[in-house]
VOMARTOR-131808 format. One record per residue (C-alpha): residue number from 1; residue in one letter; chain; x, z, y. Coordinates in nm, 4 decimals. Example, Ala and Ser with C-alpha at 12.3 -4.5 7.8 and 13.67 -1.06 7.14 Angstrom:
! residues 2
1	A	A	1.2300	0.7800	-0.4500
2	S	A	1.3670	0.7140	-0.1060
This chain:
! residues 131
1	M	A	-0.3580	0.4205	1.6502
2	E	A	-0.4686	0.1823	1.9332
3	R	A	-0.6266	-0.1254	1.7613
4	S	A	-0.4221	-0.3910	1.9433
5	R	A	-0.0968	-0.1960	1.8661
6	H	A	-0.1893	-0.1590	1.5101
7	K	A	-0.2700	-0.5292	1.4801
8	R	A	0.0587	-0.6144	1.6387
9	E	A	0.2584	-0.3908	1.4056
10	L	A	0.0709	-0.5451	1.0995
11	L	A	0.1456	-0.9057	1.2285
12	N	A	0.5099	-0.8282	1.2960
13	R	A	0.5501	-0.6754	0.9414
14	L	A	0.3889	-0.9936	0.7989
15	K	A	0.6110	-1.2193	1.0059
16	S	A	0.9099	-1.0246	0.8622
17	V	A	0.7970	-1.0626	0.5134
18	E	A	0.7337	-1.4243	0.5665
19	G	A	1.0818	-1.4703	0.6946
20	H	A	1.2232	-1.2742	0.3959
21	I	A	1.0252	-1.4955	0.1555
22	R	A	1.1767	-1.7962	0.3130
23	G	A	1.5246	-1.6485	0.2702
24	V	A	1.4518	-1.5839	-0.1086
25	Q	A	1.3252	-1.9434	-0.1377
26	R	A	1.6626	-2.0685	0.0021
27	M	A	1.8391	-1.8326	-0.2440
28	V	A	1.6468	-1.9945	-0.5317
29	E	A	1.7138	-2.3541	-0.4043
30	E	A	2.0810	-2.2747	-0.3707
31	G	A	2.1053	-2.1209	-0.7238
32	Q	A	2.1909	-1.7701	-0.6065
33	Y	A	2.2662	-1.4954	-0.8693
34	C	A	1.9444	-1.3747	-1.0249
35	I	A	2.0089	-1.0084	-0.9543
36	D	A	2.0718	-1.0760	-0.5787
37	I	A	1.7267	-1.2599	-0.5770
38	L	A	1.5568	-0.9751	-0.7653
39	K	A	1.6967	-0.7157	-0.5146
40	Q	A	1.5453	-0.9349	-0.2350
41	T	A	1.2051	-0.9710	-0.3993
42	S	A	1.2032	-0.5897	-0.4640
43	A	A	1.2645	-0.5477	-0.0810
44	I	A	0.9659	-0.7869	-0.0084
45	Q	A	0.7441	-0.5824	-0.2415
46	G	A	0.8417	-0.2684	-0.0608
47	A	A	0.7572	-0.4311	0.2776
48	I	A	0.4278	-0.5418	0.1364
49	D	A	0.3564	-0.1868	-0.0069
50	K	A	0.4264	-0.0362	0.3366
51	L	A	0.1842	-0.2955	0.4909
52	N	A	-0.0724	-0.1855	0.2444
53	V	A	-0.0170	0.1868	0.3348
54	M	A	-0.0538	0.0987	0.6992
55	L	A	-0.3857	-0.0925	0.6308
56	L	A	-0.5181	0.1893	0.4071
57	E	A	-0.4352	0.4645	0.6681
58	N	A	-0.6173	0.2745	0.9337
59	H	A	-0.9180	0.2033	0.7015
60	L	A	-0.9333	0.5836	0.6144
61	Q	A	-0.9045	0.6882	0.9810
62	T	A	-1.1654	0.4398	1.1051
63	C	A	-1.4184	0.2839	0.8600
64	V	A	-1.4112	0.5502	0.5957
65	T	A	-1.4258	0.8329	0.8312
66	T	A	-1.7288	0.6716	1.0060
67	A	A	-1.9045	0.6148	0.6777
68	I	A	-1.8394	0.9618	0.5502
69	R	A	-1.9874	1.1086	0.8630
70	S	A	-2.2796	0.8812	0.8361
71	E	A	-2.6219	1.0304	0.7423
72	R	A	-2.6756	0.7400	0.5052
73	Q	A	-2.5699	0.8385	0.1563
74	E	A	-2.5442	0.4724	0.0425
75	E	A	-2.2864	0.4014	0.3116
76	R	A	-2.0841	0.7054	0.2091
77	E	A	-2.1019	0.5914	-0.1591
78	R	A	-2.0169	0.2350	-0.0634
79	V	A	-1.6831	0.3128	0.1108
80	I	A	-1.5842	0.5531	-0.1790
81	R	A	-1.6677	0.2728	-0.4410
82	E	A	-1.4602	0.0314	-0.2372
83	L	A	-1.1535	0.2448	-0.2376
84	M	A	-1.1988	0.3203	-0.6120
85	D	A	-1.2232	-0.0611	-0.6743
86	V	A	-0.8998	-0.1203	-0.4891
87	F	A	-0.7075	0.1599	-0.6793
88	H	A	-0.8680	0.0915	-1.0213
89	G	A	-0.9433	-0.2829	-1.0019
90	G	A	-0.8041	-0.5525	-1.2179
91	S	A	-0.4971	-0.6039	-1.0037
92	N	A	-0.1614	-0.4369	-0.9814
93	I	A	-0.2204	-0.3469	-0.6228
94	G	A	-0.3485	0.0022	-0.7062
95	L	A	-0.0184	0.0837	-0.8919
96	H	A	0.1962	-0.0232	-0.5948
97	W	A	-0.0214	0.1649	-0.3519
98	R	A	-0.0183	0.4790	-0.5671
99	E	A	0.3692	0.4689	-0.5780
100	A	A	0.3832	0.4102	-0.2039
101	A	A	0.1359	0.6922	-0.1434
102	A	A	0.3440	0.9132	-0.3619
103	E	A	0.6437	0.8540	-0.1433
104	T	A	0.4441	0.8834	0.1786
105	C	A	0.2862	1.2030	0.0749
106	H	A	0.6132	1.3557	-0.0507
107	H	A	0.4872	1.3885	-0.4087
108	V	A	0.7970	1.1985	-0.5473
109	P	A	0.8772	1.3511	-0.8956
110	E	A	1.1995	1.5409	-0.8934
111	H	A	1.3430	1.3423	-1.1848
112	G	A	1.2320	1.0047	-1.0667
113	D	A	0.9474	0.9694	-1.3284
114	A	A	0.7555	0.6607	-1.2107
115	N	A	0.4672	0.7433	-1.4334
116	E	A	0.4130	1.0827	-1.2685
117	A	A	0.4460	0.9167	-0.9255
118	A	A	0.1783	0.6692	-1.0207
119	E	A	-0.0624	0.9648	-1.0980
120	T	A	-0.0710	1.0588	-0.7324
121	R	A	-0.4172	0.9835	-0.5868
122	F	A	-0.6054	0.9977	-0.2565
123	K	A	-0.8957	1.2299	-0.2891
124	A	A	-1.1286	1.2814	0.0107
125	G	A	-0.8743	1.1458	0.2437
126	H	A	-0.5922	1.3627	0.1317
127	C	A	-0.2993	1.2894	-0.0901
128	V	A	-0.3006	1.5201	-0.3892
129	K	A	-0.1147	1.5135	-0.7201
130	S	A	-0.3396	1.4557	-1.0307
131	D	A	-0.3059	1.6758	-1.3327
């Protein structure tokens, strides 16, 4: 994707999330029903997950591809280590990305098993289901 177009799409998505968060803030200030607020925060998380997928796709298609094609082994190892750190680091972001990746790659379990969806991984730039 063209760099400026990609950047514009990311910024638009971030502005949308920002507006959505402000709406939820108003809901809390007004004492809206908790379930309605939870539905909205879930929608925000979904939008952030989509943003993360867009960022990851771009990173895989640009930085990672360049590093993998590099003759420098330490560069190839560095980008793989970075990706592994994101997915297996101390944050929840890896879980959200794995779930989003499962949906994006059409490996959503037939019976909606979230644990099975979370086992989907990117390997060598391809989405594959782990055993």
